[in-house]
N, C-alpha and C positions, 0 to 999 in steps of 0.2 A: 310427410311420410305416409305410408299406407294406413288404412283405417284400423288395422289390427283387429279384425273381426274374430270372435271366438270360433273354434273349429266347428261347432254345431251349426253356426250361421253359414259357414262356407259349404258344409255338407248339404244344407238346405238349398243353397243357390245351385249346387250341382243337380239337385232334384228338379228345380225350376227349369233349368236348361234342357233336361232330359224329358220333360213333360210336354206332350203335344196337344192334349185335350185342353181347350181354353178355360173351361170351368175349373178343372183341376190345377191348371197353371196359376190361375188367379188365387186359388186357395193356398198354393205353395208360396206365392209371393207374399201373401199376408202373413204366413207363418215365418217366412224369412225376415220380414220387417219386425216381427215380435222378438226376434233373436238379435237384432242389431241394437247395440247400446245407444242410448239417446244422449249424445254430447256434441259439442261443437265440431269435432272431427268427422262426424257421420252425417252432418246436416245435408251436404251435397248429395251423398249417396241415397239418403232417405227420400230426398226430393226426386231423384232420378227414378227410383222404384215406384213412387206414387204416381208419377206421370205415365210410366209404362202400364200400371194397373188401370189408370183412367182410360188409356187407349184401348186396352183389352176389354174393359167393361162396355165401352161404346161399340166396339166391333161385335161383341156378343149380342148387344141389344139390336143392332142393325140386322144381324143374321136372324134373330128371333122375329123381327117385324117382317122380314122378307118371307120367312116360312109361312106366316099366317096371312100373307098377302095384303098387309096393311099399306095404304097409300101414304101414310104419315111417316114412313121411314125416312131416314136421313139421306142426303145426296151422296152419290158415289164420288169419291175423292181420288181414285187412282186414274191417271191419264197415261196411256201408252205413249212412249217417246216417238217423235217423228222429226225429220229434218236433221240439220247439222248439230243442233243442240236444243235442249228444252230449257226454257227460261221462265222462272216463276215471277210474276208481277205482284209485289207485296206493298202494303201501305195501310194506314188507318182509313176510316171511311171518308168518302167525298174528296179524295185527292185527285181523282180523274183516271183511275185505272181502266174503267170501261171506255172512257173517251180516248185513251191511248190506243187500245185495241181497235177501236173504230177508225182512228186516224191512220194506223199503220197497216191494217189488214182488211180483208174482205169479210171478216166475221160479223154476223148479225147479233150485236150485243145491245142490251138495254142500257141506255145512258139516262140516269135519273138523279136529281138533286136529293132524293130521299135517302137518308142514311141506311147503310147495310142492305142495299138493294140486291147485291150479288150474294146468293146463298149457296152456290156450288161453283166449282172451278169451271172456267170457260176457256177452251183451247182455241188458238188461232195461229195462222202462219204468216210470218213477216219475211219479206224478201229483201235481201241485200246483195246487189249485183247478181251473181249466179249461185248464191247460197240462200237456203231457207232456214229460219229459226222458228221453232215452235214456242209461242208465248202462251202462258197459262195465267189468266187472271184469277187470283186467289181471293176468297172472301176476306173482307177487311179484318185486320188484326186489331186487338184492343188490349188494354192492360189486363193481364191474367190469361191471355190466350195460351201461353205455355203451361199453365196450370189446369187447362181443360175448359176454360170459359168458352161458351158458344161452341163453334166448330174449330177452335184454335188449334187443337192438337193435330187434327187432320190437315189444316191449312199449313202448319209448320212441317208436317210430314212431306207435303208437296215440295217445300223448300229444300228439305234434305235430299229428296229424290231427283231434283232438277240439276242441270249442269251449271246454271248460273242464276243470278237474281237481278231484277230491276226493283229498286227500292224507291217508291214514289212518295213525294211530299208536295204540299200546297205552299207555294212561296208567300202567299198572302195571309197565312194563318200559322205563325210560329213553326216554320219548317224544322228548326233544330229540335224542338220538343217532340215533333212527330217522328223524326229519324231516331232520336234517342229511344223512344218507346219501341219502335220496330227492332232496333238492334238489341235492346234488352230482352225482348221476347225470343229473338233468334238465339241469343247466347244461352238463355235458360233451356232452350231446346237443343243445345249443343251444336248449333250451326254457326260457324265463324265466317266472317267476311274478310278478315285479314289472314294471310297465309300463316299457319302455325309453324313454330320452329321445328316441330316434330310430329310424327304420326305413328300410331300403333294399329295394325289390322290383325284381327284374330279370326282365322278361318277354321272353324271346327270341322274335323274330318271323321270318317267312319272308325268304328272301334278296331284297334289294332294298327292304325296308321302311325301311331307314335307322335311325339311332340318334337317339332322342328322349329327352331327360332333363327330367323335370318336378320342379322344386324347390318343395315345399310347406312347407318349413321353413328350416333354416339350416345351411350348411356351416361347421364349427367352425374347421378348420385348412387350408382349401383353397379353390380357386375352381372354377367350373363348367368352365373350360377344363382344369384339372388332373384333374377327375373324368372328363371326356371322354377325355383323353389316357390315363388309367389303363385305362379300359374298352377303348379301341382297342388298347392294348398287349397285351391278352388276346384280340385279334381279335374283339371284340364290336362289330360294326358294324350289326347289325340287331336292335334291341331297344327296348322301352319301359321306361325306368328311372324309378321314382318314389321320391323322397327326401322323407320327412316327419320333422318334429321336428328335433333337433340331431344331426348326423351328422359323423363324422370320415372322412378319406380311408381310414384303416385299415378302418373298418366297411364302406365301399363295396367294398374288396377282399375282405373276409370274405364278403360277399353273393355274390360271383362264384362261390365254391366251395359255400357253403351258408348260406342266410339264417337269422338268429336268429328264433325264433318266440316270441311272447308268448301265454301262456294264463292267464286269470284262475283263481285257485285258492282253495279253502276247505280248511282243516285240520279233519278229523273226528277228534276225540280220543275213542277208544272205551274201553270197560271202566271207565266212571265208577263202577260199583258195587263195584269191587275195592278192597281195602286199599291205601293209598298213592296212590290215584288223584288225590285232591285236591292233594296236594303235587306230583305229576307235572304236573297241569294248571297250577299256578302257575309252575313252571319253564318249561313249554311256552309259556305266554302271554308270559313275560318274554323268551324267545328270539325269538318271532315279532314282538314289539314293534309290533303294529298293521299289519304288512305285509300280512297276510291275515286274514280272519275265522277264528276258532276256534270250532267247535261241539262241545261236549262231550256225549257220548251213551253209552248202554249198549245195544248191539244186543240182548243177551240179555234184559235187563229192560224193553226198549222205552222207555227214558228219553231225553228230549231230542230224539228224532227229528223231532218236529213243527217244530222250529226250522230244520231243514235246507232245506225247500222255499223259504221266504221269503228266506233268506240266499243260496241258489243263484240264485234269480230275480233278486235285486239285483246280484250279482256278475257274472252273465252279460250284464247290460244288455239284457234282453229286454223288449219291450213287446207288449201284446195290442191288436189293432185289430179291431173288430167291423164287419162290412159290412151294409149294408141296401139292398135292392132298391128302386128308386123307387116301385114300386107296393105295397110291403109296409108294414105298420104298425109292426112290430117288427124289430129287428136280429137277425141270426143269433146263436145262442148259442155257436157255435164260432168262436173268433177266429183271425185270421191272426197268427202270431208273427213279429215283425221285430226288428231290432237298433235300439237307441236311436239317434235321429238320422235314422231312415228318413223318407222323404217320401211324398207321395201317389203319386209316380211309382214308387217301390219297391213300394208296395201294388198298384198297377195291374199291374205286371209279374208280381207273384206270382199274380194272378188269371188274367190272360191277356195275352200280348204285344200283341194288337190293342187292348187298352184304352188303351195309351199312344199308339199311332198315331192312334186315333179319339177321343181324349179331348176333351171339351168343357169340363166343369167338375166340381167335386165339392162336396158339402155335408158339413160336419163338425159333429157334436154333441160338445161337450166342456165339462167343468166349468170349465176354465181360461179359456174364451172369455167375453167380456162378454155376448154373445148367441149363442144356438144355434137353428137351424143357421146356419153361416157359409159363404158361397160362397167357394171357394178354388181355386187352380191346382195344377199338378203339383209345384211346389217347396215347398208347405206342409209343415212338419215335424210329424210325428205324435207323440202321447204315449200312454202306457198308458191303456187304457180308452176311447179315442176311438171314435166311431161314424162311419162314412163311407158316403156314398151317391155312387157315381160315375155321371156322365152321359156318354154317348158320342154322337158325331154319327151 
């Protein structure tokens, strides 16, 4: 059930959400915590708020150091997305994350046996057929990363922002315990690698927009009226709330403070060439039990790396769509990359916004169609390898 916070605590959280100044926001968060009763039912909530406060403090410190021109300021952790998808490479120290980037990309990375060599995120581009994935090597995780230890909060923020995850382990050194630690820190940061049964997205809008709740799934233990009452009790009156899958009232309240994020993941089991690796791989596969794909490799010996591209392509649910100009004989060799389930409308927006407004019809060439080309509308769902010719008015 929801935490049943007192009204003054809910009022204070509304003040937190309305505050833009970081110093004042931090103060409001502290005041909110003082109003939250300390009992078992609020442990998770208190932990969430403390993590948000830790992130805010560190961001404030980084801004301060930047203003005074200090060279000792922390590394920059935001990486602009490129390619078909951004994939964060996570793991404890010395599992071979730098070696993986070196083996798969042209990135100039420092490969060293010294623990915690990587102090800031390293971007690189991995090619698979005619698709490029952006890999981000994230500084090593450790126990306590999700609680703010070292640069753990920023590293886990990269995982939240990415489209997918590569979870690296060392097969020769208790891979199950390594993966368990990484999954635990991700879970504390509210990043899931197993698809959740439901999802709640709260998009706060401008004043006067009103509260709109879109139910695309099922409320397990409550009604729409109860959901609306809960949201309004937190002074959320101007927002678009989307509920998909099966969701409890508890999960709606969780989303008010910080939504849970699902990121598809692949386990990369490194150092397959070392003694004891085969036994470690068997234990690892038993632990994973089919929840995620496991790709065994040796970065040093360049073993198994060719399997990573197709597995990653499948897990990320990416499709390639090739466009053809009406006057051209052949389609472009450079595809647009879209998420599975994308329609002609999504492709048209990717090309140019006016293509949707002035859309007349499209022709699609596809092996799955009885005949090609087929004349279709904006709602036609695309598949990998489709060739599309868009006609505008």
